[in-house]
ROVEX-706805 format. One line per 8 residues: number of its first residue (from 1); their letters; for each residue x, y, z of C-alpha. Coordinates in pm, 1 decimal. Example, Ala and Ser with C-alpha at 12.3 -4.5 7.8 and 13.67 -1.06 7.14 Angstrom:
BEGIN
1) as) 1230.0 -450.0 780.0 | 1367.0 -106.0 714.0 .
END
This chain:
BEGIN
1) svlvcans) -16255.7 4217.4 -1996.3 | -16372.8 3890.1 -2144.3 | -16202.6 3566.9 -2236.9 | -16306.0 3410.5 -2566.9 | -16225.1 3042.7 -2614.1 | -16277.1 2860.7 -2943.7 | -16176.0 2497.7 -2970.0 | -16213.5 2227.9 -3225.7 .
9) gdsvtvla) -16074.9 1890.9 -3129.3 | -15977.0 1691.2 -2825.9 | -15805.6 1955.0 -2614.8 | -15959.4 2136.5 -2319.5 | -15934.4 2487.1 -2177.7 | -15986.3 2555.2 -1806.4 | -15999.3 2891.9 -1627.9 | -15875.2 2887.0 -1267.5 .
17) tatehdst) -16045.0 3124.1 -1025.9 | -15931.0 3199.4 -672.1 | -16173.9 3126.1 -390.6 | -16137.9 3215.3 -24.0 | -15900.9 2926.6 54.6 | -15828.2 2760.7 -280.4 | -15896.8 2779.1 -653.9 | -16169.9 2628.7 -868.1 .
25) gcllselh) -16163.9 2539.7 -1235.3 | -16423.4 2628.5 -1495.4 | -16424.1 2428.3 -1817.6 | -16438.3 2669.6 -2112.4 | -16430.1 2414.2 -2392.9 | -16584.0 2084.5 -2494.1 | -16412.9 1763.0 -2589.3 | -16508.0 1685.1 -2946.2 .
33) tpnnesev) -16509.3 1308.9 -2931.1 | -16768.6 1041.3 -3005.6 | -16821.7 1015.0 -2627.8 | -16974.5 1364.8 -2605.9 | -17356.4 1337.7 -2607.4 | -17416.3 1642.1 -2828.4 | -17156.6 1519.3 -3077.7 | -17313.8 1172.0 -3078.9 .
41) arlrsqgl) -17651.8 1325.6 -3163.7 | -17498.1 1535.2 -3444.1 | -17319.3 1233.2 -3592.1 | -17617.2 998.6 -3569.6 | -17836.2 1260.7 -3742.0 | -17593.8 1227.5 -4036.1 | -17640.3 849.6 -4046.1 | -17303.9 769.2 -3891.1 .
49) disdegyv) -17231.2 482.6 -3656.1 | -17030.0 509.2 -3334.9 | -16859.0 199.9 -3202.0 | -16854.3 97.5 -2837.1 | -16484.5 189.1 -2838.6 | -16565.9 552.2 -2930.6 | -16480.3 557.0 -3301.6 | -16693.0 698.3 -3582.5 .
57) hqkgpwas) -16762.0 470.4 -3878.5 | -16957.8 553.9 -4188.9 | -17232.1 306.7 -4274.3 | -17190.9 162.2 -4619.2 | -16915.2 44.5 -4851.9 | -16699.7 364.5 -4837.7 | -16595.4 313.3 -4475.8 | -16222.3 262.7 -4484.2 .
65) hsiavtra) -16147.3 505.8 -4202.0 | -16241.0 534.9 -3838.3 | -16182.8 848.6 -3632.5 | -16189.1 923.8 -3260.5 | -16244.2 1301.9 -3281.3 | -16548.0 1478.4 -3420.8 | -16405.1 1825.9 -3484.8 | -16059.8 1921.4 -3607.2 .
73) lghkvlep) -15885.9 2169.2 -3835.0 | -15743.2 2064.8 -4170.5 | -15911.5 1727.3 -4224.7 | -16161.5 1809.8 -4499.9 | -16118.3 1463.6 -4654.2 | -16283.2 1312.6 -4343.5 | -16603.9 1519.5 -4367.5 | -16794.5 1207.4 -4482.8 .
81) lgltytph) -16719.8 1067.4 -4134.9 | -16885.4 1366.1 -3968.0 | -16565.5 1556.8 -3895.0 | -16620.5 1932.3 -3896.4 | -16395.5 2227.1 -3827.8 | -16672.7 2438.8 -3672.0 | -16543.2 2525.7 -3323.8 | -16720.6 2539.2 -2991.9 .
89) vsvrplsk) -16701.6 2902.2 -2873.7 | -16743.7 3026.3 -2518.3 | -16723.8 3383.7 -2391.6 | -16669.3 3449.2 -2023.7 | -16639.2 3780.4 -1841.0 | -16319.8 3791.1 -1636.1 | -16302.3 3886.1 -1270.7 | -16013.3 3987.0 -1046.8 .
97) qdhtvvla) -16020.4 3634.4 -898.8 | -15947.0 3468.7 -1235.7 | -15576.7 3394.9 -1244.1 | -15475.7 3112.8 -1480.5 | -15584.2 2965.9 -1812.7 | -15480.5 2606.3 -1878.9 | -15485.3 2455.9 -2226.1 | -15435.2 2078.4 -2217.1 .
105) sdgvtdr) -15400.5 1844.6 -2511.6 | -15552.8 1498.3 -2536.5 | -15233.4 1341.2 -2404.4 | -15296.7 1514.7 -2072.0 | -15673.5 1470.7 -2056.8 | -15711.4 1111.1 -2180.5 | -15781.0 857.5 -1910.4 .
END
């Protein structure tokens, strides 16, 4: 069996696996925020600016919006700010030690 995880946004998915005395977590998704290095590179290659506070701004006169996520569903109007709906996909074979999948929204994962 395999577990397929596709995410687009600022939520995370973790797979918990039993060890001899405890459990460990394996991150199956990526946070799609302007703090993620691969997302920063993608956005900068499109000529977009990222503020020190972690918001994306478009260079030029159109910029009337700022966003703090880089991938999301249903926000086609914000494509000029680099927002895409293309998800990050991971596939992981499951073992008998894998026991829990946790999906956490940004309200849980934000610091």
